[in-house]
N, C-alpha and C positions, 0 to 999 in steps of 0.2 A: 691537572697536576697531578704528581705519585702521592700515592697520601701513608708511604711508609714515613719513617724518621729521617730528615737532614740533618746532612753534611756538608755543613758550607768549603768552598775549595778556592781554587785562585779566584782574583778579583768579587770574592763575597757570591758568589752565586753558589745555586745548589744541585746537589747531587745526591740521589735519595735511595735506602735498600729496592725500592722497585727500581728505580734504573739500569739497576745490572740484574741478569739470573746468573750461579754458579755455577760452573762443574759441567764446561757444555762435554757433549760426545766427541770424538774428536772430527768426526763430519761437519758438528755442528761449528767446532772450532775453525774446518776452511770455509761455509758461507760467513760465518761470521767475519775472518780476514777481508773476504772477498766483499761485506758490503759496506768496509770501516776503507778499502782500496776506492771503494765506489764514492764514499764522502771526501776524502781527501783529495781526488780527480775533482770534482765538481767544485768545493772552497779556493783550491788554488789556480781552475778556471778560471772564478770569478773575482780575485786576487784579493780574497776577504784569509787575513792569520785565523791560531788557530784561536787565539786570544777573541778575535772580531764573532767570529763563528760562532764561540760559548756563549758571547756576551746575547747576540741577537736571540740563542736555540731556549736564554736561561736555565744553562748548564752550567758545570763549573768546566775550568778544561783540565783540567787532569784528568775528570771522566770522562772529557769528550779524545781528547790523546789516546788512551783505550781503547777506544771503540774505534777508530782510525786505524791502529796498531791490529785491532782484530783480540784484543787480550776482555774486553768489556762487550758484553750483549747488550743493546736499548734497550728499555721498554717500548711500549705503540706507542705509547706517549714523548718518548724523549724522540722515537726516528722522527715524530709527526711537526715536530719540533723544530728539529735539524732539515726533515725535509721541507717546511716554510721558511723555514730562513734563508734557503740556498735555492730558493724562489722554484721547486719542484714539487711532488707530493711521497706519502712513503710507498705506491706502487709501480711510480715510475724510478723511484730506486732500489729496490728489493730487485723489479725486475733486470735491472740497469744492472746490477750487482754479478748477471750471471750473462756476459752475453751471448745470442746465439749464432753461432760461427755461419748461417745462410743466410742471415737479415730478413726474406723474407716472407719465415716462416723459424714458427719454436715449437721442438717438444717440449714435452715436461712431464716426466715418468712416475709413475707411481711411490711417493716416498723422495723424489727430486724437489726442482724448486729451492729456493730462499728463503728459509722458514727462520722466522722470527718466535720461540717460546718466551711467553708472558704469564704474570696471575691470571689472568682471563682466560687463557687456552693458546694458543697459537694461529697462526698465521703464513701461509703457505703463497709464494708466488706462482700462477701459475700459467704462465707466460718468462719468456728473455729477453735480453735484448732493449728494443726501444719500439716495442711493437706500440700503433693506434689503439689498442683498446689493451687496459690492466684489468684480468684478471687477477681475484684471488679465495684463498680456501680458509673461509675463517672456519675455529673449532669453540663455542662460547660455549666457556665451560663458569664466565663468574654470571653470581642471582642479583648483583646490585649493578648501578648506574655509574659507569667510570666518566670523566667529563667528558665534554660534545665535543665533536671534529669539525671542521668547516674547512672547508678548500674550494678554489671555485671551479673545480670541473664532477661533473655530475653523476651520480652511479646507479646502479641497478643491483638489487638486492634478492636474490631468491634462497628460499630455506631447502638443503638437500636434504634433509631428517633430522626429528627435535622441532622443540618451540624457542619463539625470540620475541622478543617486543622491541619496536624501535621507539624511538622517541625525537623527537622536530623538533621540538622547541612548541613555538608556535602552532606549526602545525598540527600540532597533536601528538599521543601514541597508539601505535598500531601493531595489534598480536598477530603474529604469522605462526602457521605449520608448515610443518612438511608441503611441495609442490607451491606453495604463495609464494607471490615477488612483489616487490613495492620498487618505484623508480623516483625517485627526488633532483632537481636541479640543484647547478651548482651553488653554494654559500648559502644552500642551506643545513642548519646545525643538525649535527646526529647522534649517536648516540646507542648503542642497545645492549641488551642484558636475556638471559636463557631467561625460560620458562619452564616448569618441570623437573624433572627428578636428572634426566638425559642430555649430555651435552652435545649441543645444536651443531649442524656442519652448514655451513651456511660459503654460495658462492657468493662474491661481491667483483662488478664489473663498474669501472671506472674509466672514463673517457680519457685517452691523452691528453695531457694539458699540454700549451704552448713553451716547449723548455731552453731558456735560454744557454749559448752553446758551454757545450763541457767536454 
């Protein structure tokens, strides 16, 4: 869960300061609107009301409404809970927010790709549409571990620059430097943090899970 001061919304669910980041740039506004539209599309395709999705994701309904309208940018923790509640993953939601017109290939230029800014750095989708592999670029700035993430899809981690420590729960902690890599199977709990002074750049590639129709 996010660690900022909680504020109770509709149905008593929690929305926190860390759930949303203020003052997005114009380009971020467009990306946020596209991501919100993708969340709304999947929710409606599954016959869920906004209240039902908010309850599943343990978020307030007013906050989720703002996310769907592109008026609020969710933290990675909140986005993970939304994706899990919709039977998908965070990378799939981010990639699907900007569909590739060609379908069979995707080009994402420097500075492009759906990006989520958060207290721990940023996460950028490196493919668009519905690819079989879901690559993400993480800029890892946080020195402390967040909560564990866990999902059915396997992941591959490659450190482009800097140093990180990856915590795999019962499978131990692993320190990685530039050019080091790590693979872990689906459903393995995982989280990572930065080591050293420099912000780390990390490539994470997730296998696309079988999605329900949307």
